[in-house]
C-alpha positions in Angstrom: 0.0 0.0 0.0 2.7 2.5 1.0 4.7 1.7 -2.2 1.5 2.4 -4.3 1.0 5.8 -2.6 4.7 6.6 -3.1 4.3 5.9 -6.9 1.3 8.2 -7.1 3.1 11.0 -5.3 6.1 10.6 -7.7 3.7 11.0 -10.6 2.3 14.1 -9.0 5.8 15.4 -8.2 4.8 15.9 -4.6 8.5 15.7 -3.4 7.9 16.4 0.3 5.5 13.6 0.7 7.8 11.3 -1.4 10.7 12.1 0.8 8.7 11.4 4.0 7.3 8.1 2.8 10.7 7.0 1.4 12.2 7.6 4.9 9.3 5.5 6.4 10.1 2.6 4.0 13.8 2.7 4.8 13.2 3.0 8.5 10.8 0.0 8.4 13.3 -2.1 6.6 16.1 -1.1 9.0 14.0 -1.8 12.1 13.0 -5.2 10.7 16.6 -6.2 10.0 17.7 -4.9 13.4 15.0 -6.8 15.3 15.7 -10.0 13.4 19.4 -9.7 14.2 18.6 -8.9 17.8 16.3 -12.0 18.0 19.0 -14.2 16.5 21.6 -12.8 19.0 19.3 -13.3 21.9 18.7 -16.9 20.9 22.4 -17.5 20.5 23.2 -16.0 23.8 20.5 -18.1 25.4 22.0 -21.3 23.9 25.4 -20.2 25.0 24.3 -19.6 28.6 22.8 -23.1 28.7 26.1 -24.6 27.4 28.1 -22.5 29.9 25.9 -23.6 32.7 26.4 -27.2 31.6 30.2 -26.6 31.3 30.2 -25.1 34.9 28.4 -28.2 36.2 31.0 -30.4 34.3 33.8 -28.4 35.7 32.6 -28.7 39.3 32.4 -32.5 38.9 35.9 -32.5 37.3 37.2 -30.5 40.1 35.8 -32.9 42.7 37.4 -35.9 40.8 40.7 -34.1 40.5 40.7 -33.3 44.3 40.0 -37.0 45.0 42.9 -38.0 42.7 45.3 -35.6 44.6 44.1 -37.0 47.9 44.7 -40.6 46.9 48.1 -39.8 45.4 48.9 -38.1 48.7 48.1 -41.2 50.6 50.2 -43.2 48.3 53.2 -40.9 48.7 52.9 -41.0 52.5 52.8 -44.8 52.5 55.8 -45.1 50.2 57.8 -42.8 52.4 56.8 -44.7 55.5 57.7 -48.0 53.8 61.1 -46.7 52.9 61.7 -45.4 56.4 60.7 -48.8 57.9 63.2 -50.6 55.6 66.0 -48.3 56.9 65.7 -50.0 60.3 68.0 -52.8 61.3 65.0 -55.1 62.0 62.1 -53.8 59.9 58.5 -54.8 60.7 57.6 -56.6 57.5 53.9 -56.6 58.3 54.0 -52.8 58.5 56.0 -52.8 55.3 53.3 -55.0 53.7 50.5 -52.8 54.8 52.2 -49.7 53.4 52.9 -51.5 50.2 49.2 -52.4 49.8 48.4 -48.7 50.3 50.9 -47.8 47.6 49.5 -50.4 45.2 45.8 -49.7 45.7 45.9 -45.9 45.8 47.1 -45.1 42.3 44.5 -42.7 40.8 44.7 -40.7 37.6 42.2 -38.7 35.5 40.7 -40.5 32.5 39.7 -38.9 29.2 36.0 -38.2 28.7 33.7 -36.1 26.6 32.8 -32.7 28.1 30.6 -29.8 27.2 33.7 -28.0 26.0 33.5 -30.2 22.8 29.9 -29.1 22.3 30.8 -25.4 22.7 33.6 -25.8 20.1 31.4 -27.8 17.7 28.5 -25.3 17.8 30.8 -22.3 17.6 29.4 -20.9 20.9 32.7 -20.1 22.4 33.0 -17.2 19.9 30.2 -15.4 21.9 32.0 -15.8 25.2 34.0 -12.8 26.6 37.6 -13.1 25.4 39.2 -13.4 28.8 36.8 -16.2 29.8 37.2 -17.9 26.5 41.0 -18.0 26.9 40.6 -19.6 30.3 38.2 -22.2 29.0 40.4 -23.1 26.1 43.6 -23.3 28.2 42.0 -25.6 30.8 40.0 -27.9 28.5 42.1 -27.6 25.4 45.5 -27.8 26.9 45.8 -28.4 30.7 43.3 -31.3 31.1 44.5 -33.2 28.0 48.1 -32.9 29.2 47.2 -34.1 32.7 45.3 -37.0 31.3 48.2 -37.9 29.0 50.6 -37.8 31.9 48.3 -40.0 33.9 48.2 -42.6 31.1 52.0 -42.6 31.0 52.2 -42.9 34.8 49.8 -45.8 34.7 51.9 -47.6 32.2 55.1 -47.1 34.2 53.2 -48.1 37.4 52.0 -51.4 35.8 55.5 -52.2 34.5 57.1 -51.6 37.9 54.5 -53.6 39.7 54.6 -56.5 37.3 58.4 -56.7 36.8 59.6 -55.5 40.1 57.3 -55.8 43.1 55.9 -59.1 42.1 59.5 -60.5 41.9 60.9 -59.1 45.2 58.0 -59.2 47.6 55.9 -62.1 48.6 52.4 -60.7 48.8 50.8 -63.9 50.0 53.1 -64.1 53.1 53.8 -60.4 53.7 57.5 -60.7 53.6 60.5 -60.3 51.2 60.6 -62.9 48.4 64.2 -63.7 49.4 66.8 -62.9 52.0 69.3 -61.6 49.5 70.2 -58.0 50.3 70.4 -57.0 46.7 66.8 -58.1 46.2 65.7 -55.9 49.0 67.5 -53.0 47.4 65.7 -53.7 44.1 62.4 -53.8 46.0 63.1 -50.4 47.7 64.0 -48.9 44.3 60.7 -50.2 42.9 58.7 -48.4 45.6 60.8 -45.3 45.2 59.9 -45.3 41.5 56.2 -45.5 42.3 56.7 -42.6 44.8 58.3 -40.6 42.1 55.5 -41.2 39.6 52.9 -40.2 42.2 54.8 -37.1 43.4 55.1 -35.8 39.8 51.4 -36.4 39.0 50.2 -35.0 42.3 52.3 -31.9 41.8 50.8 -31.3 38.3 47.2 -31.9 39.4 47.4 -30.2 42.8 49.6 -27.2 42.1 48.7 -26.5 38.5 45.3 -28.0 37.7 43.2 -27.3 40.8 44.0 -23.6 41.2 43.2 -23.1 37.5 39.9 -25.0 37.9 39.0 -22.9 41.0 39.6 -19.6 39.1 37.5 -20.7 36.1 34.7 -21.9 38.4 34.6 -18.5 40.1 34.7 -16.6 36.8 32.0 -18.7 35.1 29.7 -18.4 38.1 30.3 -14.6 38.0 29.6 -14.4 34.3 26.4 -16.4 34.7 25.3 -14.6 37.8 25.2 -18.0 39.6 26.3 -19.1 43.0 29.0 -21.8 42.9 30.9 -22.9 45.9 34.6 -23.0 45.1 36.2 -25.7 47.3 39.3 -25.0 49.3 42.3 -25.9 47.1 43.9 -29.2 47.8 47.7 -29.3 48.4 49.5 -32.6 47.4 50.8 -34.5 50.3 49.8 -37.0 53.1 46.1 -36.9 54.0 45.0 -36.0 57.5 44.5 -38.6 60.2 
């Protein structure tokens, strides 16, 4: 209708009315485009907020699992050190050594790879709408730090299995809680095996406890702030022996 009236005014050379109606047409088109873009952006931001909330839930769960890993590795480190100290004695208590060895053997915990909402954010391109500083944090933790820790854990598990199979099974009688032989050199080999496991655990606990957990805590706080959501950030765990 408005275009029909505009054509009539052009024929009548009524330029003032032509100009006004032309501006109305342009303004209508602009407003329509603007509202459409705003609606799309609102929908995108809504989808991104849902994904970021899911990522935060994911991160809180990952943080709890990481803290558990650090705690178990700490128990393992403490047991390995107690075992080594006991074997320093002239007459070591082999039952105590055996108990510490079982703690060392059964407290190896590492993080395993799994699919997270980070992959969904990448796949859908929703990270592009996240503020730059927060996006860098998310990419660093889930794109670099976590995969590196998982890879380190896989390598530690392989070394752990090798040491246990080749070394501990040879030099310690698990069925009778005593050394497999009375040869001094064998006991030295056994102690070196346990020290190797201690070294693997110390390295892994340091990486998860001093690097990973603080980065997780910071990202949890920043995500919660961005989403306007309450999120309890646990007290950071320090690698080492657990409490009594």
